[in-house]
N, C-alpha and C positions, 0 to 999 in steps of 0.2 A: 503494499499499498504505499509505504513511504517513497521506495523507486517511482511510483506511478505519479504521486505529487511532485516529486523533484523533477521528472521528465516533463511533467504541464508545466513546470513557472521555467523552465529553460525555454519552451515553446511559447510561453508569453513574453519574454524579454526579446524576443528577437525582434530585429525592426521592421518596423512597418512598411507595408509596400506605400508607391506611390500615391495611388490613389486614393488609401487611409490616410497618408500624409496631408493629400490637398482638403479631403473630406473633412480631417481636423483642423486646418488652417480655416476652412472656410466658419464650421461652426464656431470658431473663436472670434471670429469678426463680427457675425452676427450679433446685432445688439450695441456695438461700441460707441457707437453715437446715437441722438433723441430721431425718431423716426422722422420728424419734420425736418432736421439740418439733413437726414441722408437723402429724404426726396430733393432737396434745395440742391444738394450736390449733384444729383441725378438731375435734375433738371438744368442745372446751369453749367454743368459737365457738355450735355447736349450741344446747348446754345453755343459754346465754345467750341466744341468739335465739328459743326456746321459751318461757323464763322471762319474757323482755320483752314477751310476748303478754297476760302475766296483769295488767299494770298498763296503766291509762288512756292512751291515745296523743293525744287531744285533748280541750279542755276543754269543746268544745261540743256536743251532739248531733245538729246541723245534719247533718252527714258521715253519710251512710247507714250503717246497723248500729250506731251508738250505740257508739264506739270511746273513751265515755268513763269506762267503767266498770273497777275493778280488783277483783281476785279469780277473774277467769274471761275467758277470749278472747270478741270477738264480731265477727259480719260477717267482714270480711279478716284479722282476725287469726287466724282458724281454720286459713288458707293457711298463715300463717306457721309457725305449729304444726307442721303438716303437713309442710311441708320441711325444718323443722329437726329433725322426726324420722327422714324418710330419710336426712337428712345423718347424723344421729346411728349410725343402725343400720350405714350404709355406714361409716362411720368405724370402728366396733365389728368390723365385718368385715375392716377393714384391721390390726385387733389378732386376726385370726384366733379369735375367739368362734364356739365350735362352732353349727352351726347356720345360721349366714350365709355362709359361704363361699359360697354360690349366688348371691348378690348381685352377684360379681364373677368371674364365670370366666376372663376373658382379663385382669385388671388391676385394681387397685384405684385408681391415680389418675386413670384418665379419668373414672369415675363418680363419685371425690369432687370434681372440678373442677366436673363438670355439676351435682351436688346443690347444691355451694356456689354456685354462678353461681345455681341455682333458687331456692334462698332469700334469695340477695341480689335478685334479679329480682322477686320476689312484696314480698317487705319493702319495698323502695325504692318500688314499683309503689304501694302503698299512702302511703306518706309523702309522694310526690309528688301525689298524686290529693288527698291533705287539704290540701296547700300550694296548689293550683292553686284548688280548689272552696271552700276557706274564705277564701284572700287571702294568703297568705304565711307564712312560716316562724314567727310567732307563734303561729300555732294549733297547735304541735303542744307537748306536754308533756313532762314528764321523762321518760315512759313511752316517748314516739314516738322521743326523741333516742337514749334506751338502746338501740331497736330498730334503729335504721339503724347504730350504732357496732359493737354485739354481733355483728353478722354480717361484720364487716369480718376481725375474725381469722381465721375460718375461711374465708373466700375467699383470703386470704393463705397460710394454712397449705396450701389445697388446690394454689394454684399452686406452691407451692415444693416440694412434694414432688417425686423425680426419676420418673421414667415408667419403669411396669414392665409395659408393655405386653408381653403372653406369647399363644402359640397356646392356645385350649381344650382341657383337659384333655380325655381321651376320658369319654363320658359311662357312668357303671358303672349297671349293672343294678339298678334299686331294686324293692322289693315292691309290685306291680300295685298293692295297696289304699292304700298311701301314696301313689303318684302322682294317685289317683284323689282320694284329701282334699286334696293341693295342686291339684289344678283345681276342686273344690268351694270352696276358699278363694279361686282366681282369679275363677269365677265370681259369688262373694258381693262381692269388691272391683269387678267392673264393677258390678255393679248399683248397689253404693254409689256411685262414683262418678258413673256415668250419673244417678241419683236426685239428686244434691247440685246436678250441672251443670243439670238441666230446672227443678228448685226454686229456683233462685237468683232472688232477687227485686226484684234493679236491676242494672244494665249494670255498676256499676265491680267488684261481685261476679263477677259471669262475667265479665270482662276478668282478673281477678284469677285466677281459677280458669283461664281459658285460657292465660295467662302460667306458671303451676306447671305444669300437667298437661303442656303441650307442652315446657317446661324438662326436668322429669322422664323424662319418655317417651323424648327425645334422648340424656340419660343412660344410662338401662336399656337402650337401646340399643347405645352404644359399650361397656358392659360386657360384652355377649356373654348378658347375663340374658336378654331376650328371645329370641334364637335359640333359647339352652335351653328356653324356655317354648314356641316354637314346636315342637320336636322334640317335649318330653312331650305337646304336644296331638296331634302327628302320630302318636303311636305309640298314645295312646287315644283317637283321633277319634271312633269311638260314643258312648263315655262323655262324650267333652267335648261333642260335639254334644247331647247330652240334656242335661248341666247348663247350655249356655248356654241351651236351650228353657225350662228351669223358672226360672232366672233371669229372663230375658224375662218368661215367666208370670207370677213374682210382682210386675212391676213397675206394674201396676195396683192392686195391693193396698198400694202405699205411699202413694199420692195420694188426699189430699183434695180437690184443685184439678180443678173440671172443665178451666180452661185447659190444664194439664199434661196431662192424661190427652188430651185433644183434638190437643195437639203430639205425643203418643209416638203417635196413630193415623195423625198425617199423616207423621209420619217414616218409620213402617214402608210406608204407602203409596209415599213418595219413594224408597225405599231399594229395594221391590219393582222400580219403573220403572227406576231405576238399574242394577239386577242385568239387567233385558233389555236395557236400552241395553250392557251390557256386554259381551253376546253378539255385537253389531254391529260395537263398536267395538274392546273389549278383546279379544275370542279371533278377530274376522276380520278386524280393520284396517280398516275402514270408517268413513269420516267422517261421521255421521248429522247434522244441526245441525236437523233438523226433527221428531225422534222423538217431541217432547211432543205432536203431534198424535194420533196411535195411543193415547195415556191419553185423548185428548177424543172419540175415536172410540168409545172403551169407553164413556166416561162418557155421552156422550149417547143412546149405542142404549142402556145401562140406565134412562138416567131416560124415552126414550122408552114404553118397557114398564113404568115401573115403577107406574102407576097414578094417576100425577100429572094433577089435575082441569087442570092447564095443558097438559099433552102433546097433542099434535095426533094421537098414535095412540090412541084410547081403549081402552086393553086393559089387563093387569097379568099380566107374566106371574110364576111364583115366584122366587126370587132364582137359585136353581140353574141355572133356564132363562135367565132374563137374564145370569148371570155368562159362561155357554156360549154366548149368542148374542153378548154384546160381545167375547169373545175371537175370534170365527168371523169378525166382519164386520172387526174390526180384521184379522185373518188376511188376508182378502179384500184389503184395504185395503194391506196390506205387500206382498200378490203385486202387484197392479196397479201400484202405484208403482215397485216395484222391479222388474218385467219390463223395462220399457224404460231404466231408468235405470243399472241394475249391471253397463251395458257400459261405464260412464266409470270412471275413476279418479281420486282424489287429490281436487287443488279443485275437480274438475269435479262430480264427485259431490257434496262437501258445497255446492255452490253449488245444485245442484236441489233436494236434501234440504232445504235452506232455503225455496225456493220451494214445494216442496210444503207445509211447515209454514206459509207465509202463504196459499198457496190455501184451505187449511183452515180457516184464521182467519175469512177474508174472505168464505167461503163459510155460514161457519153464521152469521155477521152478517146475511148477506143473503138466507137464507131465511126471511123473516118474511111472505112474502104479499102485500107490495107491491114488492120489489125482486127477487121469487124465487116459488117454490113455497113455503107455509107450513108447516115441519116444522119449526124450530128457536126458532122465536119472536124469533130476531134478538140484537139487544144483549140484550135482557131474558131471555134463556135460558129455561129450563123452573125455575120455584120449586116449594117445597111437596111434594119428593119426601117419601114416606111412608118410615119407616123400614122395614129389612128384618124381614120374619117368617121366620124357618127353621125349619122343622119344627116350628111351634107357641110357637115360641121369638121373642117381640118384642124385638128388639135396642134398641128404643128406651125400655124400660121398666127400672126399678130391681129388681134380684133380690137376693135373699139366697142367701148359700153356706150351703148347708146347712141345719141350725138353730141356726147360728150368728148373733151380729150382724152380721159382716161383711156390707157391702153391695157391690155389681158395679152402678154405673152404666151410663148411656147408653156414653157413650165408652170403657170397659172393655169392654162387648159386642163394639163394633167394633175395639178394639185386640185380643182375641182371635181375630175374626173374621180381620183382616190377619195376624196371627202365623200363623196356619194358612193362608192365601195365600202369605206370605213363606216358607216350610217347602216347599210345594210349586214356587215358582219356585228357590228353592234347589236342591232336589232335584232339576229339570229341567236348570238349569244346570250340576250337577255331574255329573250322567251324562251330561249331550250333550259338555261338555268333555271328559271322557273316555274318548268313543266314538271310534269311527272317524271320524265325521262332524267330532267336535271336532278331532281330528289337522289334518283337511285344512283348516278353518278357519284353525288355527294355522300349517298351512304357507301357505294365501294368504296371510295378513299378513306373515309373513317375506319372501316371494318370492313374488308370484303368477306369473310367467312360468315359475319353476323349479317350481313346483306343478304348473302345468298339462304343461310339459315330462314330468314323473314320470306321466301319466296322473287328475290331479283334473281334472274338469269344474267350471271356475272360476266360470262363471255360474251353474248348477245350485248349489253347492256357497254360495255367496252370498244367493241366494235364498233359499234355506234359511234361512238367519241370519237375514237382513232379515225374514221371514216370524216364524220363531218370537220374534224379539226384539218384533214388533208385537203379535203375539198377549200376550204376558207383559203388557205397556202396557195394553193392553184389558182384561184381566182385574183386573188395578190398577183403571183406570178406573171400572168398575162397581161398585166398592165405595166410592170416592171419591165419587162421584152421591149415596149415600145418606148419606155422612158430613156431607156440606157442606150437604146439603136443597137445594140448587141446582147447575144446572148454566149456566155463561155463558161468551161465547167468551175472555173476557179471560185468562185463564192462560195461555192454550195460544197463546205466542208464542216467537219464538228467545230474545230476552232481556226482563228484566223487574227490578223491585225486589227482588222476593221468588221463592222456588220455589213450583210446580211451572214450570220454563219449560226451553227445550232447553241452555241457556248452562249453568243451574246442572247440570241433569243431567249433562252431557257432562264438568262441574267434579267432580261426585261422582264419577265413574267415574275420572279422572285423579288428583286428587286422593286419593281411596282407595287406589288399585291396580288398574290395569287387569289384567284376566283373572283376577283372584281372586275368591272369594265373600264373604270379610270386608270386602274394600277398600272396594267401593262401598257397604254397608252404613256403615262407619265414616264416609265421605265424606259418604254423605247425611244422617246424624245433624248433623254438623258443620255441615252448609251449612244445614239446616233450622233449626238452634238458633241460630246465629250472628245470622241477621236478626229471630228472635223475639226474642231478648234484647237486640239493640243496637237499640233502638228510640229511645235518646236522640241516636244520631248522625243520624237523620234523613237528609237528603240526603247524610251524608258514609258510609254504607254501603256502597255499591258502592266507594268508593275505599278503604275500608277492608279490602273484600274482594279488591281487587285488589293491594293490597300485600303480604296475606298470601299471595296466589298467586303472586306473585314470588317472595317469599323463600323459599316451598316448593318452586317450580320448580327455584330456585338451589341449596338445599340437600338436596334430597330429589327429584329428579326422577321417582325411579320409581314416588311415589307415598307412602303413611304405611304402606300393609303391600302389601309387592311381591313377586312371585313369581320365585323365584330366577333365572330367565332372564334376566328383564328387570334385573334388580339386578345381573346382570353384564355386562349390554350398558352400562348406565348408567356403571357403575363400572370397566371393563375397563383404565383406567391403575392400578387399585389391584392389580391382577393381575402376577403376575410376567413377565419379558420374556421372548418366544417365542423358541427356537431347541433349546431343550434335551427330552429325553425326558421331566423332572418337569414341565417348565412345558407341555406337552403334554396332560400326566394331569390336573393343576391346572386348565386351561382346559377338560376334559371335564367335570371335577366341575361346575364351573360352571355351564356350560351346562345340565347334567341338571338 
């Protein structure tokens, strides 16, 4: 007994971990100054931080964004202004300013700390980038020093505030038109944020945007504001869907750069395929690691009947017929591959699907007339695929919006086409997920043995999910072939340096939130933008992606946008201890 006690004492004397030391430091800072003083420090620090962006931060224009000018912000300074304004609004909400209470329904301390950390991280990221790229602290001017110091009192004041975590008050019934006006404002903000992200001209600005947006989103999630927003969108679901569609339709009108418009089209293609994979992985729980092959099946099918002079099938289908054919061929492949393999489970199924993806990639490379029949032209693929002519409208031409001077270019045309395809896929996913077959998919995902014991035909249900997911991927592939002008085997692999490939598709579903509609859309947008914007990292792109993946899985394993069931599963330790009637009711609500 004595030995165990001595051993326990030696364990307790070991140095604390870094995380524990930080938590201990934060606990000691809490309440060190009176709450009114702490709030004044936060508000004053936010104002000074925003004002510092109107000064030059460096003396040379060699740093991207030209931070030498005084009088107005530039480049990364705009992110500092934005985060400081958000912090100031949150500080005013703590002073009970009317109209701002919605920012912190569960308490002000948490979001104040998060937004103060956001302003600190954004500002100091810029200062560190200046010193690193230009070669030392000597490159900072007085404005840069003021910026680095101004954010410190705001951070200290937020950390010194006493914790005021409280349950969210019940939601009061508001005027429906007021709620709809709020949804319109949220859609406009979302469009502005996405447009800013896609328009970033250099890697430092995009990384700064990710830092600011990530920290700010986490702050509002902890404040309860995002939960309130989710409830609002749920109450006004049809209007919210329409507002999201209108905001997406306005995106091409904000772009004058063809590259950015092309990125928008490819994000929609990537997101549509990710939604199809979400049926297989998110709803049914089948780990498919060769899913990108179905995208390739649809793309090659459309290319072969596109009328390209390099196609080995000398015929041309109208696009609607090619799209239906691409989806049908992908459906057939899904059934042919799924029928013999879906009796496997877990890792065995994953290995077989990887094999199918590699077989597809090798096959299309060898169908060149020398190693096999001449069908796909091997590694050269099928180039010079003509633009889509849909009901007399050539999507490759520039069109004018009515009698106005607003022009809609090639990529804007394809963006609108893919937006319609995405709406179809979202409708199919939503209707299928809420149907009887969707509930059967979820039951199989939770426990296949129990689902079969309750009368669900596991094999047939999984095969339907596999075939439907393959069809949706093939449909997106038919558009992808025309957008890129050519189809080659290289993208249709398990892993690569950039999407689309099976690894990135799976990551988009997992990071965005499995089993949700908006999760894979957001995950696909992030995972397509990040490689496109972080070209300067070159060979370190996958390293940065891996680090981000590890961090997100550590702090939000359920995904960025998670459904309530999975959130309750991953955070069951946050629920009350079991054993009482109250606890049982709480757990039931969380599972629902």
